[in-house]
N, C-alpha and C positions, 0 to 999 in steps of 0.2 A: 504493499499500499503506500503509494508516494504522497506524502503529506508536503505542503508548502514550507519551505525554509523560513525561518524568522531571522530578522536582522540580527547579524552577528553569528549566525550558524554557517557551518561549512560542510562540504562533503568531499568524497574522494571516489575515485573510479574503483569499481568492484573487480576482483580477480576474474579472469575469463573461464576458470575451471573450479571444480569443487575438490577437496581433498578427502573427504569421508563421506560415509552414508550412515544413515540412522535409521532405526525401526521406531515408528510411533507405536506404543504398546497400549494405547487407549485414547480416550478423550476426557477432558475436565468440563464439568457442567457447573456454571455459575449463574448468578442472575444477571450479569453485566452482558450488553450487547454492543456498546460503544466504548471505546478507550477512555473517554472522558467520565464515564460511569465508575470505572475501576477504581477502588481504593488505592491510596499511595503505597500501602503495605498491608498485607492482610491482617486481621484481627482475629487471633486464636481464641479469644474468650467471648467477645461480643459480635463477632462477625456472623455472616449468614451461613447456614449450612450449605456446603457444596459437595458435589459427587465427583469421585474420581472413578471413571467406568474403564476397567482393564479389559482388553481383548480376551475372550474366553481361551484362546491358545496359550496364555500366559498364567492360567488358573493355578497350576502347581508351583509357580514362582511365588504365589501370595502364602503359601504354607507358613504358619507361624507369625504372620503379620499382625495378628490381633493382640499379641504380647507387648506390642509397642504402643505407647501412649501418644507419641510424636513421631512423625516421619518427615524426611526431606523429600519434597517432590520437585523434580526437574522437568521442565516444560519448555516447548518450542513456541515462541511468540510469532506465529506465522503471518501475522498482519503488520509486523513492524518493518520500518525501513531499515536498511542495512548499510547505507553509505554516509551516514552522519559521523564526522569525527569531532565536530564542536557543536554543542547544543545549548539552548537555553532550557534549564530544567525547570520543572514545574515549581512555581513559587520563586524562581530566581530572575534577576535582571541581567546578569552578565553570562557570557558563554563560558562553557566548562567543557574539557574534554570527555569524550564518550566514556572512557574508562575510569573516570572520577565520578561518575554518576550511576545510579540504579535505573536509568531509563531503559524502556524496552527497545529502543532504536540503538542498535548495535551490530557490529559485523556478523556475528553468530548470536541470533537472538534466543539464547538459551536463558531461562529464568529458574530461580530456585526459591522455594518457600518452605519454611517449617510449619506444618500444620499439626492441629490437635485431632486425633482420631476419636470420633464419636461412636462409630459402630462399623462392623463389616457386614455387607450383605452380599453373599456369594462373590462376585468378582467386581463388587463396587465398594468402595471406601467412602463413608459419610465423614466429612471433615470440616474444620473451620480454620481459617487463617490463608486462604487463597486471595489472589489479587489480579486475576487474569480474566479475559473475555471468555464467554460461553464457547464451548466446543474447541477449546485450545487443545493441540495434540500434546500427549504425555510422553516424555522420554524415558523417565525412570523414577523408582520409588526406593528409597534408603532409610533405614532405622536412624532416628536421631539419637546418638549415644551421649550427647551432651547433657542430657536431663537424668 
């Protein structure tokens, strides 16, 4: 999705090839349809319930997941632009380098969130703490051992 650049932002030319391939292992279901609706960072206590729908082929990979109260979710921000190198972050007035921001616009739009697990329903995880658009592709799920 190509958004207009704001004054002070700059872009770069993207590489002509890709270096890796990924498997989307599911989809994330949230109440947000537009980027402007997404919270700045997910709220693991008061945020809305969201659903992480894992493709049934990965069912066995979920074995034991219910033992973890928190998970790290990696997802692909598929609607983000990838060419911004300087951006005006939300609530900021000056340009900042992409790698100094948590903006979804980045060369590889991989995002990470720590979520609270509410329950597991077959191949669906019901969680709080996400901040992405509805139908965002899921890359990976990892236990959060920091708790």
